[in-house]
C-alpha positions in Angstrom: 0.0 0.0 0.0 1.3 3.4 -0.9 1.3 6.0 1.9 1.0 9.7 1.3 1.8 11.9 4.3 0.4 15.4 4.0 0.4 16.3 7.6 1.3 20.0 8.1 0.5 20.9 4.5 -2.3 23.4 3.5 -4.7 22.8 0.6 -4.4 22.4 -2.3 -1.0 20.6 -1.7 -2.6 17.5 0.0 -5.0 17.0 -3.0 -2.1 17.5 -5.5 0.1 15.0 -3.7 -2.8 12.5 -3.5 -3.7 12.9 -7.1 0.0 12.4 -8.1 0.1 9.2 -6.0 -3.1 7.9 -7.7 -1.6 8.6 -11.2 1.7 7.0 -10.3 0.1 3.9 -8.7 -3.0 3.1 -10.7 -5.2 0.4 -9.2 -3.3 0.5 -5.9 -4.8 1.3 -2.5 -3.5 4.4 -0.8 -3.2 5.5 2.8 -3.3 9.3 3.2 -2.3 10.8 6.5 -3.6 14.3 7.3 -3.9 16.5 10.3 -6.8 18.7 9.4 -10.5 18.5 8.6 -10.2 20.5 5.3 -7.6 18.2 3.8 -9.6 15.2 4.9 -12.7 16.5 3.1 -10.9 17.6 0.0 -8.9 14.4 -0.4 -12.1 12.4 0.2 -13.9 14.4 -2.5 -11.1 13.8 -5.0 -11.0 10.1 -4.2 -14.8 9.7 -4.5 -14.7 11.5 -7.9 -12.2 9.0 -9.1 -14.1 5.9 -8.0 -12.2 5.2 -4.8 -13.9 3.7 -1.7 -13.0 5.8 1.3 -12.5 4.7 4.9 -11.6 7.3 7.5 -9.8 6.4 10.7 -9.2 8.9 13.5 -5.5 8.6 14.4 -4.1 10.8 17.2 -4.7 14.4 16.3 -5.4 13.6 12.6 -6.8 11.2 10.2 -5.8 8.2 8.1 -7.8 7.9 4.9 -7.8 4.4 3.3 -8.5 4.8 -0.4 -9.4 1.6 -2.3 -9.8 2.0 -6.1 -12.6 0.6 -8.2 -15.2 -0.1 -5.5 -17.5 2.7 -6.4 
């Protein structure tokens, strides 16, 4: 599983990094680590628009988004 750590980054950077990981790893699940609500929502929106299933886990002071492709 590919991990994308966008903690401490402001939008749109988390979305850009997640999109790049999706493009470089087609068909692979991704784990995105973020520390703010806005990034969580924006990355979730991107993933949903690309047909990814999204599972959000609360981890410490942030979130771990598990993105699984093709399960729309």
